[in-house]
C-alpha positions in Angstrom: 0.0 0.0 -0.1 2.7 2.2 0.9 4.5 1.7 -2.4 1.3 2.5 -4.3 0.9 5.8 -2.6 4.5 6.7 -3.3 4.1 5.8 -7.0 0.9 7.9 -7.2 2.6 10.9 -5.4 5.5 10.6 -7.9 3.0 10.6 -10.8 1.2 13.5 -9.4 4.4 15.4 -8.9 5.6 14.6 -12.4 2.2 15.5 -13.8 2.4 18.9 -11.9 5.9 19.6 -13.2 4.7 19.0 -16.9 1.8 21.0 -16.4 3.8 23.8 -15.0 6.5 23.5 -17.9 3.5 23.5 -20.6 1.8 26.5 -19.0 5.1 28.3 -18.6 5.9 27.7 -22.3 2.5 28.9 -23.3 2.7 31.8 -21.2 6.2 32.7 -22.5 5.0 32.2 -26.1 2.0 34.7 -25.4 4.5 37.2 -23.8 6.8 37.0 -26.7 4.0 37.4 -29.4 2.7 40.4 -27.4 6.2 41.9 -27.2 6.5 41.4 -30.9 3.0 43.0 -31.6 4.0 46.0 -29.3 7.3 46.5 -31.2 5.5 46.5 -34.5 2.9 49.1 -33.2 5.9 51.2 -31.9 7.6 50.9 -35.3 4.3 51.8 -37.1 3.8 54.8 -34.8 7.5 56.0 -35.3 6.8 56.4 -39.1 3.0 57.0 -39.4 3.1 60.2 -37.3 5.7 62.0 -39.4 4.0 60.8 -42.7 0.7 62.2 -41.5 2.3 65.5 -40.4 3.9 65.9 -43.8 0.9 64.8 -45.8 -1.2 67.2 -43.8 1.4 70.2 -44.1 1.6 69.6 -47.9 -2.3 69.5 -48.3 -2.6 72.7 -46.3 0.1 74.3 -48.4 -1.5 73.3 -51.7 -4.9 74.7 -50.5 -3.0 78.0 -49.7 -1.6 78.3 -53.2 -4.8 77.6 -54.8 -6.4 80.4 -52.6 -6.7 83.6 -55.1 -6.1 85.9 -52.1 -2.9 84.1 -51.2 -1.7 84.2 -54.7 -2.3 87.9 -55.0 -0.3 88.4 -51.7 2.7 86.5 -52.9 2.9 88.1 -56.3 1.9 91.8 -55.7 4.6 93.7 -57.4 3.8 97.0 -55.6 4.6 95.4 -52.2 8.0 96.3 -50.7 8.4 92.9 -49.5 6.9 91.0 -52.4 10.0 89.4 -53.3 10.7 88.1 -49.8 7.1 86.6 -49.9 7.8 85.2 -53.3 11.0 83.5 -52.2 9.2 82.1 -49.1 6.4 80.8 -51.1 8.7 79.0 -53.5 11.1 77.6 -50.9 8.5 76.5 -48.3 6.2 74.9 -51.0 9.2 73.1 -52.3 10.1 72.1 -48.8 6.7 70.6 -47.9 6.7 68.7 -51.1 10.3 67.3 -50.4 9.3 66.6 -46.8 6.2 64.5 -47.8 8.4 62.6 -50.4 11.0 62.1 -47.8 8.5 60.2 -45.4 7.1 58.4 -48.4 10.5 57.2 -49.2 11.4 56.1 -45.6 8.0 54.4 -45.2 8.3 52.7 -48.6 11.5 51.0 -47.2 9.8 50.0 -44.0 6.4 49.1 -45.4 6.9 45.4 -45.0 7.1 45.7 -41.3 4.5 48.4 -40.7 1.3 47.0 -39.0 -1.9 49.2 -39.2 -4.0 46.6 -37.5 -4.8 44.1 -40.3 -3.7 43.1 -43.7 -6.5 45.2 -45.6 -5.4 48.5 -43.7 -1.8 47.7 -44.7 -2.8 47.2 -48.3 -4.9 50.2 -48.2 -1.9 52.3 -47.1 0.0 51.1 -50.1 -2.9 51.9 -52.4 -3.3 55.6 -51.1 0.4 56.4 -51.1 0.4 55.0 -54.8 -2.7 57.4 -55.6 -0.8 60.4 -54.4 2.1 59.4 -56.4 0.0 58.9 -59.5 -1.6 62.3 -59.1 1.9 64.0 -58.9 3.3 61.9 -62.0 0.1 61.9 -64.2 0.8 63.1 -67.6 -2.7 64.2 -68.4 -3.3 67.9 -68.9 -0.9 70.6 -68.1 2.5 69.4 -66.8 3.1 72.0 -64.3 4.1 70.4 -61.0 4.4 67.0 -62.6 7.2 64.9 -61.0 7.8 61.5 -62.5 8.2 58.5 -60.1 11.9 58.4 -60.1 12.1 62.1 -59.6 9.9 61.8 -56.5 12.0 59.0 -55.2 15.2 61.1 -55.7 13.7 64.0 -54.0 12.6 62.1 -51.1 16.1 60.3 -50.8 17.7 63.8 -50.8 15.7 65.2 -48.0 16.7 62.5 -45.5 18.8 63.9 -42.9 22.4 62.5 -43.3 23.1 62.9 -39.6 20.0 60.8 -38.5 20.6 57.3 -37.5 20.3 54.6 -40.2 17.8 52.7 -38.0 15.8 55.8 -37.4 15.9 58.3 -40.3 14.5 61.7 -40.3 13.8 64.5 -42.7 16.2 67.6 -42.8 14.7 70.8 -41.4 13.5 73.8 -43.3 16.6 75.7 -42.3 18.8 72.9 -43.6 16.8 72.7 -46.8 17.1 76.4 -47.6 20.8 76.2 -46.9 21.3 73.2 -49.1 19.7 75.0 -52.0 23.1 76.9 -52.3 24.6 73.5 -53.2 24.3 73.0 -57.1 24.2 69.3 -56.8 21.2 69.5 -54.4 19.5 72.4 -56.0 19.5 70.9 -59.4 17.0 68.2 -58.5 14.5 70.9 -57.1 15.1 73.3 -60.2 12.1 71.9 -62.3 9.9 72.3 -59.3 11.1 75.6 -58.5 10.4 76.9 -62.1 7.0 75.4 -62.0 6.0 77.3 -58.8 7.5 80.5 -60.1 5.4 80.0 -63.4 2.3 79.0 -61.6 1.9 82.1 -59.4 1.0 84.4 -62.4 -1.0 81.9 -64.0 -2.6 79.6 -61.4 -5.4 78.1 -63.6 -2.9 76.1 -65.5 -2.0 73.7 -62.7 -5.3 73.7 -60.7 -6.5 70.3 -61.8 -3.4 68.6 -60.9 -3.1 70.4 -57.5 -6.7 69.6 -56.8 -6.1 65.9 -57.7 -3.0 65.8 -55.4 -4.9 67.4 -52.5 -7.7 65.0 -52.7 -5.4 62.1 -53.0 -3.6 63.5 -49.9 -6.9 63.9 -47.9 -7.5 60.1 -48.6 -4.2 59.3 -47.1 -4.8 61.6 -44.1 -8.2 60.0 -43.4 -6.5 56.5 -43.3 -3.6 57.6 -41.0 -5.9 59.9 -38.6 -9.4 58.4 -39.1 -10.8 60.5 -36.1 -9.3 63.8 -37.2 -7.5 64.2 -34.0 -4.0 65.4 -35.1 -4.7 67.0 -38.5 -6.4 70.3 -37.3 -3.6 71.1 -34.9 -1.0 70.2 -37.4 -2.6 72.6 -39.8 -2.7 75.4 -37.4 1.1 75.2 -36.5 2.2 74.4 -40.0 0.1 76.7 -42.4 
């Protein structure tokens, strides 16, 4: 009888140990999965925020340059500071375009590991990024503000801050951008865009269809990145 009790106790002990091992392995597996999920979410937040800010800032700028009152202010020849306004309009518009393309460039490199909750949202992000790219590169109608896909990619690459870490890239600041326009190797990539902006101001009707299409595509992207409209209004206030 004593031997039977000892055997039963041993079996119970072994079973308990096995249960502990199995449960421990299951809990560890869940912990690792949750940790990886959180890392993906953190990775997504790192890039979706700047992309949203850049898209919103560009959409806001394009609405401004399509506003007749804004165009008149920047092109008024009788204003003492009109040239300053014009230089600002050109440089700041180029910067916002470059900044957006920069974050698209960065996100495009990271899109395989970005997680917006499910595969359909991830695919929708790619579709909406492609829609903006298509609106910019379309050869329909007037070609003012038209940038081919390779040009968009090049401008985005040039706008990456060379001093930012390789595993955490960032866009250059507006000050750095204006300073780099003194570098012919950098400025030549923006020259067609600079000429288009300067030509647009006295004749805005020519590019309005393209700018409208770009703005609408940006709005669709912004709606995906900020579906509840929490950050965009604040961003527009501080960047307009």
